C-alpha positions as CSV (number, residue, x, y, z in Angstrom):
1,M,22.8,-95.2,82.1
2,N,23.7,-93.7,85.6
3,W,27.2,-93.2,85.8
4,I,26.4,-92.3,90.1
5,E,25.3,-96.8,90.2
6,E,28.1,-98.0,87.5
7,T,30.7,-96.6,90.7
8,S,32.9,-99.7,91.8
9,S,33.5,-100.5,95.1
10,D,37.1,-99.7,95.1
11,D,36.5,-96.3,93.8
12,K,33.9,-95.8,96.6
13,A,36.5,-95.9,98.3
14,V,38.4,-94.2,97.2
15,I,36.2,-91.6,96.5
16,D,34.4,-91.9,100.0
17,E,38.7,-90.9,101.4
18,I,38.3,-87.5,99.1
19,K,35.2,-86.7,100.8
20,S,35.9,-87.5,104.5
21,Q,39.0,-84.9,103.5
22,G,35.5,-82.3,103.6
23,K,38.0,-79.6,100.8
24,L,36.7,-80.6,97.3
25,P,36.7,-78.6,94.5
26,K,34.9,-76.3,93.1
27,H,35.6,-76.1,89.8
28,I,38.5,-78.8,88.8
29,A,40.5,-76.8,85.1
30,V,42.3,-79.4,83.1
31,I,45.5,-78.7,80.3
32,M,45.3,-81.7,78.3
33,D,48.8,-82.0,76.3
34,G,50.6,-85.0,75.2
35,N,48.7,-86.2,73.1
36,G,51.3,-86.3,69.6
37,R,53.6,-87.6,72.1
38,W,51.7,-90.3,72.8
39,A,51.3,-91.5,70.0
40,N,55.0,-91.0,68.7
41,E,56.0,-92.8,71.9
42,Q,52.9,-95.8,70.9
43,G,54.3,-95.9,67.3
44,F,50.3,-94.6,66.5
45,T,50.2,-91.8,63.9
46,R,48.3,-88.9,65.5
47,T,45.6,-89.4,64.5
48,K,44.9,-92.3,67.4
49,G,46.6,-90.6,70.0
50,H,43.6,-87.4,70.2
51,L,41.5,-90.7,70.0
52,E,42.9,-92.3,73.1
53,G,42.5,-88.7,74.4
54,I,38.7,-89.0,73.2
55,E,38.6,-91.9,76.3
56,S,40.5,-90.1,78.7
57,V,38.3,-87.1,78.9
58,R,34.7,-89.7,78.9
59,D,36.9,-91.5,82.1
60,I,36.8,-88.1,83.7
61,V,33.6,-86.8,83.3
62,K,32.3,-89.7,84.9
63,A,34.5,-89.8,87.2
64,S,33.9,-85.8,87.8
65,V,29.9,-87.1,88.4
66,Q,30.4,-89.8,90.6
67,I,32.0,-87.3,93.2
68,D,30.1,-85.1,92.7
69,L,31.8,-82.4,91.1
70,K,30.6,-78.8,90.7
71,H,32.4,-77.7,87.8
72,L,35.0,-79.4,85.6
73,T,36.1,-77.1,82.7
74,L,38.6,-79.1,79.4
75,Y,41.5,-76.7,77.1
76,A,39.6,-79.0,74.2
77,F,41.7,-75.8,71.8
78,S,43.1,-73.4,72.4
79,I,43.6,-69.8,69.5
80,E,46.6,-71.0,68.9
81,N,45.7,-75.0,67.2
82,W,44.7,-73.5,64.3
83,K,48.2,-72.8,63.3
84,R,48.2,-76.6,63.3
85,P,48.2,-77.9,59.6
86,A,45.9,-78.3,58.6
87,S,45.5,-82.0,58.3
88,E,45.3,-82.4,61.7
89,V,42.8,-79.4,62.5
90,S,40.1,-80.8,60.4
91,I,40.5,-84.5,62.0
92,L,40.1,-82.6,66.0
93,M,36.8,-80.8,63.7
94,K,35.6,-83.8,63.4
95,L,36.4,-86.0,66.8
96,L,35.2,-83.7,68.4
97,E,32.2,-83.4,66.1
98,T,31.7,-86.9,67.0
99,Y,32.2,-87.0,70.7
100,L,29.1,-84.4,70.9
101,K,26.8,-87.0,69.5
102,K,27.8,-89.2,70.7
103,E,28.2,-88.8,74.8
104,F,25.0,-86.3,73.5
105,K,22.5,-89.1,75.5
106,E,24.5,-89.9,78.3
107,I,25.6,-86.3,79.5
108,N,21.5,-85.3,79.4
109,E,20.8,-87.8,81.9
110,N,23.7,-87.9,84.0
111,N,22.8,-84.6,84.2
112,I,25.4,-82.6,83.4
113,R,25.5,-79.3,81.6
114,L,27.2,-78.4,78.8
115,N,29.1,-74.8,78.0
116,A,31.0,-74.3,76.3
117,I,34.0,-71.1,76.2
118,G,36.2,-69.0,73.0
119,R,35.7,-68.3,70.0
120,L,32.5,-70.1,69.2
121,N,32.7,-68.8,65.7
122,S,35.5,-69.6,64.3
123,L,34.9,-74.1,64.3
124,P,33.0,-75.6,61.8
125,T,29.3,-74.3,61.0
126,S,28.2,-78.0,61.9
127,V,30.3,-78.3,65.2
128,N,29.2,-74.3,66.3
129,K,25.6,-75.5,66.0
130,L,25.7,-79.1,67.6
131,L,27.7,-77.3,70.5
132,H,24.7,-74.3,70.5
133,K,22.5,-77.2,70.7
134,I,23.1,-80.4,73.5
135,T,24.3,-76.2,75.4
136,N,20.4,-75.7,75.2
137,H,19.8,-79.0,75.8
138,T,21.3,-79.0,79.3
139,K,21.3,-75.9,80.1
140,N,19.3,-76.5,83.5
141,N,20.7,-79.8,84.4
142,S,21.5,-79.2,88.0
143,G,24.7,-81.8,88.2
144,L,28.0,-81.7,86.5
145,T,28.8,-78.9,84.8
146,L,31.7,-79.5,81.8
147,T,32.6,-76.3,79.6
148,L,34.4,-77.0,76.5
149,A,37.4,-74.3,75.8
150,L,37.4,-73.9,72.1
151,S,38.8,-71.8,70.5
152,Y,39.3,-70.4,73.1
153,S,42.8,-67.9,74.4
154,G,43.0,-66.2,77.9
155,R,44.8,-63.3,76.1
156,W,41.4,-62.9,73.7
157,D,38.8,-63.4,76.6
158,I,40.7,-60.7,78.8
159,V,41.1,-58.4,75.8
160,R,37.2,-58.8,74.7
161,A,35.8,-57.8,78.3
162,V,38.1,-55.0,78.3
163,Q,36.5,-53.7,74.8
164,M,32.9,-54.1,75.9
165,L,33.6,-52.5,79.6
166,S,35.2,-49.7,77.7
167,L,31.6,-49.4,75.3
168,D,29.9,-49.7,78.3
169,V,31.8,-47.0,80.3
170,R,31.6,-44.6,76.7
171,R,28.2,-45.3,77.3
172,G,28.3,-43.5,80.7
173,K,26.8,-46.8,81.6
174,L,29.7,-46.7,83.4
175,S,32.6,-45.2,85.4
176,P,36.0,-45.7,85.5
177,E,35.8,-46.4,89.7
178,D,33.4,-48.2,89.1
179,I,35.1,-51.1,87.4
180,S,36.7,-53.8,90.2
181,D,38.3,-56.8,90.0
182,E,33.8,-58.5,90.8
183,L,33.4,-56.3,88.3
184,F,36.1,-56.8,85.1
185,S,35.5,-60.6,86.2
186,K,31.5,-60.5,84.9
187,Y,32.7,-59.7,82.0
188,L,34.4,-62.8,81.1
189,Q,33.1,-66.0,79.2
190,T,33.8,-67.5,82.3
191,S,31.4,-65.6,84.2
192,N,28.8,-67.8,85.3
193,M,31.4,-70.7,87.4
194,P,34.0,-70.2,90.3
195,D,37.7,-69.8,89.7
196,P,39.2,-73.1,89.4
197,D,40.4,-74.2,93.0
198,L,42.9,-76.6,90.8
199,L,44.5,-76.5,87.3
200,I,45.4,-80.4,86.6
201,R,48.2,-80.4,83.9
202,T,50.0,-83.8,82.1
203,S,52.6,-83.6,80.4
204,G,54.8,-82.7,82.8
205,E,55.3,-78.8,81.2
206,M,55.4,-76.1,83.1
207,R,53.4,-73.4,81.4
208,L,50.0,-72.4,81.7
209,S,50.1,-72.0,77.6
210,N,47.4,-69.0,77.4
211,F,44.1,-71.2,79.8
212,M,41.3,-68.7,82.2
213,L,44.8,-66.1,82.7
214,W,42.8,-64.8,85.5
215,E,41.0,-66.7,86.9
216,M,44.0,-69.1,87.5
217,A,45.4,-66.2,90.5
218,Y,44.7,-68.3,93.5
219,S,44.5,-72.3,91.7
220,E,46.5,-74.8,93.2
221,I,48.0,-76.3,89.6
222,Y,49.0,-80.4,89.4
223,I,51.0,-81.6,87.1
224,T,52.0,-84.9,86.8
225,E,54.5,-86.4,83.4
226,K,52.0,-89.3,82.1
227,Y,50.5,-87.4,78.7
228,W,46.7,-86.9,78.8
229,P,45.9,-90.4,76.8
230,S,47.4,-91.9,79.9
231,F,45.6,-90.1,82.3
232,R,42.3,-91.7,84.1
233,R,40.1,-91.8,87.2
234,D,42.8,-93.1,89.3
235,D,45.1,-90.6,88.7
236,F,42.6,-87.8,88.7
237,F,41.7,-88.4,92.2
238,Q,45.3,-88.7,93.0
239,A,46.2,-85.1,91.9
240,I,42.5,-83.8,94.4
241,L,43.9,-86.1,97.0
242,N,47.2,-83.9,96.4
243,F,45.0,-80.8,96.0
244,Q,43.5,-81.9,99.2
245,R,46.5,-82.1,101.2
246,R,47.7,-78.4,100.4
247,E,46.9,-75.1,102.8
248,R,45.0,-72.5,100.4
249,R,46.1,-69.2,102.2
250,F,45.3,-66.4,99.8
251,G,48.1,-64.2,100.6
252,M,47.4,-64.1,104.3
253,T,50.2,-66.3,106.9
254,S,49.4,-70.2,108.3
255,A,48.9,-69.2,111.5
256,Q,45.9,-66.3,110.2
257,I,44.2,-69.4,108.4
258,S,44.8,-71.6,111.2
259,K,43.0,-68.6,112.8
260,E,39.7,-68.7,111.2
261,K,39.2,-72.1,110.6
262,N,38.4,-71.6,114.8
263,S,36.9,-69.3,115.1
264,S,33.7,-70.6,112.0
265,S,34.8,-74.1,114.4
266,Y,33.7,-71.9,117.3
267,F,30.4,-70.4,115.1
268,Q,29.8,-74.5,113.9
269,R,29.0,-75.3,117.9
270,V,27.7,-71.9,119.1
271,V,24.9,-72.4,115.7
272,N,25.1,-76.3,116.3
273,A,23.9,-76.0,120.5
274,I,21.2,-73.0,119.6
275,N,19.3,-75.3,117.0
276,I,19.6,-78.6,119.4
């Protein structure tokens, strides 16, 4: 099933508008929050909230492919989530395994590369094996890279990177003077992807919840009051349009950004003229 061919005329109109802005994020990260609260307010069990949350995952992944996004990272399960009741954790792991089994074929058919970050050896053996199988099978796919953050913590990954870096210094592979932002980033589990341009968080909460703390240094943040089970492609597209209206300065002034844009535009005009 080709998701791009499935794109509706209404979605094509919005996607064309987004692409016309010329600033499509390379990487969008999402904190999927509010499954339980959505279920409580609807009078459902928490399991029903997680099931409906999976439908949102399906829709957002499909929309990401249709818009030609390169990286989508979903915060699916944190290290702190292991503190939840054992019965709920067990249900979440079973739902994850079911999702991976059910979606594997379409993921591969739509050229998606599945990736996973986190303390994966903490996951049930069956889930870990399935993740390894799918990530290995899709490693050469060249479309969207879908990363699932599972048993993940930003602080854990930073500490892990420091430990690995320290070992390389002890072994004489590096000296302390070699350490830079760029080098440190290579020791993180996210080293194979660009930093997120946009972070979306559902449920109205105003915090990062220990998610990609190093990588979020200059990410734009979009908060929606909607719970994750209610968040679908229209909301996703609105978040991207909101991002495109922002000015990303990276510590510079608006005047500097404007000058840089004008210089780039002038340079491109010169290049185009030479190529005529």
